C-alpha positions, 0 to 999 in steps of 0.5 A: 946144087952149090956145094956148102963148105961147112965147119967142125965146132971146134974150128968155128970157135977158134974163127968166130970172127972170119964166119961172121964176115963170111956171112955177111959178104953172102956166103952161106955157113954151116956148123957141124958137130961130130960131122954132122950140120948142127946149124947156119950162120946167117944174119940178121934180115936189116927190117928185122930189128924189134920183130919179135918185140912187135909179135910179141905185143901182138900176142899179149894183145890179144890175149887181152883183147881177145880181138884180132881186127882191132889189135891189128888197127891198132899196131898197124902204124908201128909196122910201117 
């Protein structure tokens, strides 16, 4: 298993732009706090734009309509 380099919180704050560039290049970037891994810096998938908004809209529709089938059919065109 490859060793993932870690970066302390202070270093991450001072070198954020460089760390983002590394993550965008596909490198794992793990930020630690007091020596413990805390977060992993990863790029957002290109196809993930709008997923949260769509999920919230679906959840709202389910609350008001109570039916998954009709809501899924209505929203299907938005996902393609």
